[in-house]
Structures are given as C-alpha cells and as structure tokens.
N, CA, C and O atoms as CSV, one atom per row, in Angstrom:
chain,resi,resn,atom,element,x,y,z
A,1,MET,N,N,131.947,217.356,114.461
A,1,MET,CA,C,132.133,216.079,113.301
A,1,MET,C,C,131.204,216.388,112.075
A,1,MET,O,O,131.321,215.800,111.000
A,2,LYS,N,N,130.403,217.224,112.291
A,2,LYS,CA,C,129.295,217.574,111.030
A,2,LYS,C,C,130.219,218.350,110.136
A,2,LYS,O,O,130.033,218.158,108.935
A,3,LYS,N,N,131.156,219.169,110.458
A,3,LYS,CA,C,131.965,219.795,109.307
A,3,LYS,C,C,133.334,219.186,109.042
A,3,LYS,O,O,134.213,219.784,108.422
A,4,TYR,N,N,133.477,217.821,109.607
A,4,TYR,CA,C,134.710,216.926,109.053
A,4,TYR,C,C,135.005,216.936,107.809
A,4,TYR,O,O,133.974,216.616,107.219
A,5,GLN,N,N,135.962,217.152,106.957
A,5,GLN,CA,C,136.333,216.386,105.541
A,5,GLN,C,C,137.678,216.356,105.210
A,5,GLN,O,O,138.434,217.132,105.794
A,6,GLY,N,N,138.097,215.605,104.387
A,6,GLY,CA,C,139.477,215.361,104.086
A,6,GLY,C,C,140.195,215.084,105.185
A,6,GLY,O,O,139.923,214.141,105.929
A,7,GLN,N,N,141.133,215.861,105.359
A,7,GLN,CA,C,142.256,215.948,106.349
A,7,GLN,C,C,142.059,215.992,107.603
A,7,GLN,O,O,142.954,215.791,108.425
A,8,ASP,N,N,140.528,216.335,107.973
A,8,ASP,CA,C,140.127,216.563,109.407
A,8,ASP,C,C,140.048,215.230,109.803
A,8,ASP,O,O,140.641,215.001,110.858
A,9,TRP,N,N,139.433,214.178,109.218
A,9,TRP,CA,C,139.563,212.885,109.827
A,9,TRP,C,C,140.721,212.303,110.268
A,9,TRP,O,O,140.732,211.591,111.272
A,10,VAL,N,N,141.914,212.587,109.471
A,10,VAL,CA,C,143.190,212.109,110.087
A,10,VAL,C,C,143.565,213.100,111.231
A,10,VAL,O,O,144.175,212.590,112.171
A,11,THR,N,N,143.309,214.384,111.300
A,11,THR,CA,C,143.637,215.193,112.465
A,11,THR,C,C,142.822,214.815,113.584
A,11,THR,O,O,143.408,214.493,114.617
A,12,GLN,N,N,141.534,214.799,113.551
A,12,GLN,CA,C,140.756,214.502,114.659
A,12,GLN,C,C,140.599,212.951,115.019
A,12,GLN,O,O,140.650,212.696,116.222
A,13,ILE,N,N,140.455,212.117,114.332
A,13,ILE,CA,C,140.197,210.763,114.566
A,13,ILE,C,C,141.573,209.673,114.369
A,13,ILE,O,O,141.888,208.866,115.244
A,14,GLU,N,N,142.226,209.805,113.204
A,14,GLU,CA,C,143.291,208.706,113.245
A,14,GLU,C,C,144.540,209.391,114.142
A,14,GLU,O,O,145.021,208.575,114.928
A,15,LYS,N,N,144.917,210.198,114.169
A,15,LYS,CA,C,146.184,210.718,114.978
A,15,LYS,C,C,145.884,210.583,116.474
A,15,LYS,O,O,146.650,209.959,117.209
A,16,PRO,N,N,144.834,211.134,116.895
A,16,PRO,CA,C,144.550,210.584,118.492
A,16,PRO,C,C,144.292,209.223,118.868
A,16,PRO,O,O,144.615,208.795,119.976
A,17,THR,N,N,143.607,208.380,117.816
A,17,THR,CA,C,143.404,207.176,118.060
A,17,THR,C,C,144.707,206.432,118.191
A,17,THR,O,O,144.844,205.692,119.165
A,18,LYS,N,N,145.839,206.572,117.161
A,18,LYS,CA,C,147.085,206.350,117.349
A,18,LYS,C,C,147.781,206.470,118.753
A,18,LYS,O,O,148.425,205.556,119.268
A,19,GLN,N,N,147.586,207.636,119.275
A,19,GLN,CA,C,148.226,207.936,120.526
A,19,GLN,C,C,147.559,207.077,121.622
A,19,GLN,O,O,148.228,206.408,122.409
A,20,LEU,N,N,146.252,207.125,121.638
A,20,LEU,CA,C,145.809,206.428,122.607
A,20,LEU,C,C,146.080,204.755,122.692
A,20,LEU,O,O,146.115,204.158,123.768
A,21,GLU,N,N,146.252,204.151,121.474
A,21,GLU,CA,C,146.913,202.802,121.386
A,21,GLU,C,C,148.413,202.852,121.743
A,21,GLU,O,O,148.885,201.985,122.479
A,22,ALA,N,N,148.991,203.606,121.359
A,22,ALA,CA,C,150.427,203.537,122.017
A,22,ALA,C,C,150.341,203.590,123.429
A,22,ALA,O,O,151.050,202.841,124.102
A,23,ILE,N,N,149.628,204.315,123.910
A,23,ILE,CA,C,149.441,204.697,125.643
A,23,ILE,C,C,149.139,203.241,126.088
A,23,ILE,O,O,149.825,202.696,126.953
A,24,THR,N,N,147.913,202.515,125.369
A,24,THR,CA,C,147.131,201.573,126.057
A,24,THR,C,C,148.017,200.220,125.576
A,24,THR,O,O,148.032,199.264,126.351
A,25,GLY,N,N,148.581,200.153,124.602
A,25,GLY,CA,C,149.440,198.932,123.954
A,25,GLY,C,C,148.272,197.925,123.348
A,25,GLY,O,O,148.513,196.782,122.960
A,26,GLY,N,N,147.030,198.517,123.334
A,26,GLY,CA,C,145.845,197.838,122.236
A,26,GLY,C,C,145.291,198.593,121.306
A,26,GLY,O,O,145.504,199.787,121.096
A,27,PRO,N,N,144.542,197.842,120.727
A,27,PRO,CA,C,143.521,198.586,119.675
A,27,PRO,C,C,142.665,199.419,120.116
A,27,PRO,O,O,142.398,199.205,121.298
A,28,ILE,N,N,141.996,200.479,119.557
A,28,ILE,CA,C,141.042,201.255,120.104
A,28,ILE,C,C,140.125,201.158,118.984
A,28,ILE,O,O,140.374,201.669,117.892
A,29,ARG,N,N,138.767,200.326,119.314
A,29,ARG,CA,C,137.661,200.207,118.462
A,29,ARG,C,C,136.282,200.590,118.837
A,29,ARG,O,O,135.279,200.211,118.232
A,30,TYR,N,N,136.296,201.408,119.930
A,30,TYR,CA,C,135.032,202.146,120.130
A,30,TYR,C,C,135.138,203.622,120.193
A,30,TYR,O,O,136.151,204.172,120.626
A,31,PHE,N,N,134.066,204.287,119.751
A,31,PHE,CA,C,134.333,205.778,119.656
A,31,PHE,C,C,133.314,206.666,120.334
A,31,PHE,O,O,132.292,205.983,120.263
A,32,ALA,N,N,133.072,207.531,120.807
A,32,ALA,CA,C,132.496,208.498,121.939
A,32,ALA,C,C,132.108,209.519,120.731
A,32,ALA,O,O,133.123,210.184,120.526
A,33,PHE,N,N,131.064,209.930,119.835
A,33,PHE,CA,C,130.886,211.091,119.477
A,33,PHE,C,C,131.062,212.527,120.218
A,33,PHE,O,O,130.280,212.939,121.075
A,34,PRO,N,N,131.971,213.079,119.852
A,34,PRO,CA,C,131.839,214.654,120.791
A,34,PRO,C,C,130.572,215.173,120.921
A,34,PRO,O,O,129.790,215.339,119.985
A,35,PHE,N,N,130.340,215.461,122.217
A,35,PHE,CA,C,129.199,216.126,122.898
A,35,PHE,C,C,127.906,215.135,122.394
A,35,PHE,O,O,126.744,215.540,122.347
A,36,GLY,N,N,128.332,213.775,122.029
A,36,GLY,CA,C,127.221,212.798,121.799
A,36,GLY,C,C,126.481,212.940,120.370
A,36,GLY,O,O,125.631,212.181,119.907
A,37,LEU,N,N,127.043,214.154,119.770
A,37,LEU,CA,C,126.177,214.317,118.610
A,37,LEU,C,C,127.051,213.715,117.343
A,37,LEU,O,O,128.279,213.783,117.285
A,38,TRP,N,N,126.182,213.099,116.311
A,38,TRP,CA,C,126.557,212.416,115.488
A,38,TRP,C,C,125.918,212.908,113.983
A,38,TRP,O,O,125.096,213.811,113.824
A,39,ASN,N,N,126.508,212.090,112.970
A,39,ASN,CA,C,125.814,212.209,111.520
A,39,ASN,C,C,126.187,210.969,110.695
A,39,ASN,O,O,127.059,210.118,110.872
A,40,ARG,N,N,125.398,211.104,109.881
A,40,ARG,CA,C,125.379,209.743,108.822
A,40,ARG,C,C,126.898,209.685,108.151
A,40,ARG,O,O,127.542,208.645,108.012
A,41,GLN,N,N,127.251,210.749,107.841
A,41,GLN,CA,C,128.610,210.732,107.101
A,41,GLN,C,C,129.811,210.304,107.839
A,41,GLN,O,O,130.826,210.059,107.188
A,42,ALA,N,N,129.816,210.186,109.134
A,42,ALA,CA,C,130.913,209.858,110.011
A,42,ALA,C,C,130.906,208.329,109.831
A,42,ALA,O,O,131.992,207.813,109.566
A,43,LEU,N,N,130.045,207.700,109.919
A,43,LEU,CA,C,129.693,206.108,110.295
A,43,LEU,C,C,130.884,205.586,109.314
A,43,LEU,O,O,131.858,205.019,109.808
A,44,PRO,N,N,130.778,205.793,107.915
A,44,PRO,CA,C,131.619,205.030,107.103
A,44,PRO,C,C,133.195,205.501,107.360
A,44,PRO,O,O,134.122,204.691,107.358
A,45,GLU,N,N,133.353,206.858,107.569
A,45,GLU,CA,C,134.827,207.144,108.075
A,45,GLU,C,C,135.246,206.470,109.493
A,45,GLU,O,O,136.381,206.032,109.683
A,46,LEU,N,N,134.446,206.440,110.250
A,46,LEU,CA,C,134.767,205.402,111.464
A,46,LEU,C,C,135.177,203.974,111.283
A,46,LEU,O,O,136.117,203.445,111.876
A,47,ARG,N,N,134.355,203.372,110.376
A,47,ARG,CA,C,134.396,202.051,109.964
A,47,ARG,C,C,135.743,201.850,109.225
A,47,ARG,O,O,136.423,200.830,109.342
A,48,LYS,N,N,136.016,202.747,108.576
A,48,LYS,CA,C,137.190,202.837,107.747
A,48,LYS,C,C,138.635,202.558,108.478
A,48,LYS,O,O,139.647,201.993,108.063
A,49,ARG,N,N,138.336,203.160,109.687
A,49,ARG,CA,C,139.466,203.659,110.510
A,49,ARG,C,C,139.490,202.126,111.534
A,49,ARG,O,O,140.478,201.857,112.218
A,50,GLY,N,N,138.687,201.544,111.507
A,50,GLY,CA,C,138.610,200.607,112.269
A,50,GLY,C,C,137.822,200.324,113.533
A,50,GLY,O,O,138.129,199.435,114.327
A,51,PHE,N,N,136.864,201.075,113.657
A,51,PHE,CA,C,135.987,201.169,114.796
A,51,PHE,C,C,134.597,200.432,114.548
A,51,PHE,O,O,133.864,200.609,113.575
A,52,ILE,N,N,134.361,199.491,115.716
A,52,ILE,CA,C,133.330,198.477,115.420
A,52,ILE,C,C,132.127,199.118,116.099
A,52,ILE,O,O,131.091,198.631,115.645
A,53,ALA,N,N,131.917,200.001,116.988
A,53,ALA,CA,C,131.033,200.902,117.525
A,53,ALA,C,C,130.959,202.032,118.154
A,53,ALA,O,O,131.843,202.172,119.000
A,54,ALA,N,N,130.350,202.745,118.067
A,54,ALA,CA,C,130.412,204.107,118.379
A,54,ALA,C,C,128.721,204.755,119.260
A,54,ALA,O,O,127.568,204.401,119.011
A,55,PHE,N,N,129.106,205.542,120.057
A,55,PHE,CA,C,128.249,205.756,121.410
A,55,PHE,C,C,127.759,207.429,121.076
A,55,PHE,O,O,128.596,208.216,120.633
A,56,GLN,N,N,126.739,207.739,121.263
A,56,GLN,CA,C,125.837,209.250,120.878
A,56,GLN,C,C,124.998,209.118,122.075
A,56,GLN,O,O,124.621,208.201,122.804
A,57,LEU,N,N,124.836,210.530,121.984
A,57,LEU,CA,C,123.855,211.138,123.225
A,57,LEU,C,C,122.307,211.684,122.414
A,57,LEU,O,O,121.233,211.579,123.006
A,58,ALA,N,N,122.381,212.107,121.381
A,58,ALA,CA,C,121.568,212.810,120.655
A,58,ALA,C,C,120.297,212.073,120.320
A,58,ALA,O,O,119.267,212.700,120.568
A,59,ASP,N,N,120.170,210.942,119.839
A,59,ASP,CA,C,118.998,210.429,119.109
A,59,ASP,C,C,118.772,208.765,119.538
A,59,ASP,O,O,119.422,208.116,120.358
A,60,LYS,N,N,117.746,208.369,118.780
A,60,LYS,CA,C,117.734,206.767,119.040
A,60,LYS,C,C,118.517,206.406,118.253
A,60,LYS,O,O,118.995,207.139,117.387
A,61,MET,N,N,118.778,205.250,118.407
A,61,MET,CA,C,119.602,204.393,117.712
A,61,MET,C,C,119.209,204.320,116.138
A,61,MET,O,O,118.013,204.324,115.849
A,62,ASP,N,N,120.114,204.259,115.195
A,62,ASP,CA,C,119.705,204.169,113.835
A,62,ASP,C,C,119.446,203.175,113.430
A,62,ASP,O,O,120.488,202.546,113.247
A,63,PRO,N,N,118.308,202.438,113.071
A,63,PRO,CA,C,117.816,201.157,112.764
A,63,PRO,C,C,118.824,200.346,111.551
A,63,PRO,O,O,119.026,199.132,111.551
A,64,THR,N,N,119.338,201.236,110.631
A,64,THR,CA,C,120.206,200.844,109.903
A,64,THR,C,C,121.860,200.545,110.160
A,64,THR,O,O,122.559,199.942,109.344
A,65,ASP,N,N,122.200,200.922,111.065
A,65,ASP,CA,C,123.432,201.046,111.688
A,65,ASP,C,C,123.498,200.972,113.250
A,65,ASP,O,O,124.375,201.675,113.752
A,66,PRO,N,N,122.857,200.369,113.953
A,66,PRO,CA,C,122.780,200.190,115.222
A,66,PRO,C,C,123.887,200.437,116.077
A,66,PRO,O,O,123.759,201.270,116.974
A,67,LEU,N,N,125.120,199.732,115.898
A,67,LEU,CA,C,126.212,199.687,116.305
A,67,LEU,C,C,126.925,200.780,116.153
A,67,LEU,O,O,127.757,200.996,117.034
A,68,MET,N,N,126.840,201.517,115.307
A,68,MET,CA,C,127.520,202.765,115.245
A,68,MET,C,C,126.667,203.955,115.689
A,68,MET,O,O,126.796,205.119,115.309
A,69,THR,N,N,125.958,203.569,116.378
A,69,THR,CA,C,124.993,204.765,116.847
A,69,THR,C,C,124.237,204.348,118.102
A,69,THR,O,O,123.087,204.756,118.267
A,70,VAL,N,N,124.742,203.665,118.870
A,70,VAL,CA,C,124.349,203.270,120.184
A,70,VAL,C,C,124.251,204.329,121.307
A,70,VAL,O,O,125.205,204.969,121.749
A,71,ARG,N,N,122.899,204.426,121.725
A,71,ARG,CA,C,122.337,205.319,122.481
A,71,ARG,C,C,123.004,205.296,124.069
A,71,ARG,O,O,123.033,204.250,124.718
A,72,ARG,N,N,123.412,206.300,124.478
A,72,ARG,CA,C,123.588,206.360,125.887
A,72,ARG,C,C,123.139,207.417,126.592
A,72,ARG,O,O,122.733,208.337,125.883
A,73,ILE,N,N,123.067,207.624,128.017
A,73,ILE,CA,C,122.434,208.764,128.507
A,73,ILE,C,C,123.640,209.113,129.731
A,73,ILE,O,O,124.517,208.363,130.158
A,74,ILE,N,N,123.391,210.243,130.034
A,74,ILE,CA,C,124.395,210.721,131.253
A,74,ILE,C,C,123.567,210.789,132.608
A,74,ILE,O,O,122.730,211.652,132.874
A,75,VAL,N,N,123.982,209.628,133.491
A,75,VAL,CA,C,123.294,209.508,134.669
A,75,VAL,C,C,123.888,210.468,135.878
A,75,VAL,O,O,125.063,210.518,136.243
A,76,GLY,N,N,123.033,211.039,136.279
A,76,GLY,CA,C,123.353,212.334,137.629
A,76,GLY,C,C,123.663,211.192,138.745
A,76,GLY,O,O,122.990,210.173,138.898
A,77,GLY,N,N,124.888,211.582,139.545
A,77,GLY,CA,C,125.004,210.804,140.468
A,77,GLY,C,C,124.041,210.503,141.802
A,77,GLY,O,O,124.161,209.598,142.628
A,78,GLY,N,N,123.055,211.558,141.733
A,78,GLY,CA,C,121.976,211.445,142.971
A,78,GLY,C,C,120.817,211.119,142.530
A,78,GLY,O,O,119.824,211.431,143.187
A,79,TRP,N,N,120.701,210.431,141.340
A,79,TRP,CA,C,119.293,209.856,141.029
A,79,TRP,C,C,118.861,208.640,141.435
A,79,TRP,O,O,119.575,207.646,141.569
A,80,SER,N,N,117.543,208.721,141.659
A,80,SER,CA,C,116.923,207.569,142.334
A,80,SER,C,C,116.735,206.667,141.281
A,80,SER,O,O,116.795,206.944,140.083
A,81,LEU,N,N,116.467,205.400,141.860
A,81,LEU,CA,C,116.410,204.306,140.716
A,81,LEU,C,C,115.065,204.770,140.069
A,81,LEU,O,O,115.218,204.711,138.849
A,82,LYS,N,N,113.680,205.253,140.418
A,82,LYS,CA,C,112.628,205.710,139.724
A,82,LYS,C,C,113.113,206.839,138.638
A,82,LYS,O,O,112.619,206.863,137.511
A,83,THR,N,N,114.087,207.746,139.046
A,83,THR,CA,C,114.525,208.674,138.148
A,83,THR,C,C,115.144,208.294,136.892
A,83,THR,O,O,114.807,208.702,135.781
A,84,PHE,N,N,116.326,207.262,137.229
A,84,PHE,CA,C,116.818,206.313,136.303
A,84,PHE,C,C,115.947,205.610,135.162
A,84,PHE,O,O,116.165,205.652,133.952
A,85,SER,N,N,114.900,204.949,135.836
A,85,SER,CA,C,114.033,204.111,135.120
A,85,SER,C,C,113.232,205.017,134.448
A,85,SER,O,O,112.878,204.629,133.335
A,86,ASN,N,N,112.772,206.298,134.852
A,86,ASN,CA,C,112.086,207.061,133.839
A,86,ASN,C,C,112.915,207.852,132.775
A,86,ASN,O,O,112.272,208.356,131.855
A,87,ALA,N,N,114.323,208.023,132.800
A,87,ALA,CA,C,115.216,208.385,132.022
A,87,ALA,C,C,115.159,207.391,130.885
A,87,ALA,O,O,115.024,207.832,129.745
A,88,ILE,N,N,115.245,206.167,131.078
A,88,ILE,CA,C,115.385,205.066,130.113
A,88,ILE,C,C,114.237,205.088,129.574
A,88,ILE,O,O,114.276,205.133,128.345
A,89,ASN,N,N,113.190,205.073,130.056
A,89,ASN,CA,C,111.766,204.900,129.144
A,89,ASN,C,C,111.539,205.960,128.186
A,89,ASN,O,O,111.096,205.837,127.044
A,90,ARG,N,N,111.971,207.245,128.915
A,90,ARG,CA,C,111.742,208.511,128.030
A,90,ARG,C,C,112.851,208.345,126.581
A,90,ARG,O,O,112.560,208.328,125.385
A,91,ASP,N,N,114.115,208.245,127.226
A,91,ASP,CA,C,115.113,208.269,125.865
A,91,ASP,C,C,115.134,207.106,125.099
A,91,ASP,O,O,115.638,207.225,123.982
A,92,PHE,N,N,114.658,205.869,125.463
A,92,PHE,CA,C,114.957,204.543,124.707
A,92,PHE,C,C,113.632,203.898,124.356
A,92,PHE,O,O,113.688,202.802,123.797
A,93,HIS,N,N,112.563,204.381,124.584
A,93,HIS,CA,C,111.235,203.685,124.056
A,93,HIS,C,C,110.509,204.609,122.837
A,93,HIS,O,O,109.467,204.224,122.308
C-alpha cells in the first residue's frame, strides 16, 4: 500500500471491493491492510471509497483517525489466557 498511486487504487481496492460486493450482495465497509501495514496516505483513499473502518497489525491506533487504524493481533491457537492477556497488555497499552 505504501507505493499505491493513481490507478493502483482502482486496481487494488475498487475492483476487488466491487467483486466482493457482487458475491456477498452487500456493501463492503471494512478494510484489512495487507500484512497489517498501513500509512497515512491510504486513509483518505479508503474513505473516498466508502470504507468506515480499517484494521492493521503494525502500530497503535492513530489518535487522529482511530477508526481507520484499528489495532488487532493475531492470536495463536494454543495460547493460554495469560499469554493472550500479556499480548494485549504489550500491544495495546
């Protein structure tokens, strides 16, 4: 995403979104950044295309645009509650 410009937004975002909407029969309003990596330049491009929230893995939520930078973590299937709690405390505080 860091290198997208011009027509890239149509090819990488608009066309796949329209395909998903055709398959699901409903609007796609949420976006997951590829590999969880985001940049500020993508936020207005996503809003322009109707997205209301986006999810990332790399950083804390941006205080100026928290809904477009919602932080998530990948949880291992064998995690204990303590491991999960430690990951949340490490990544979100």
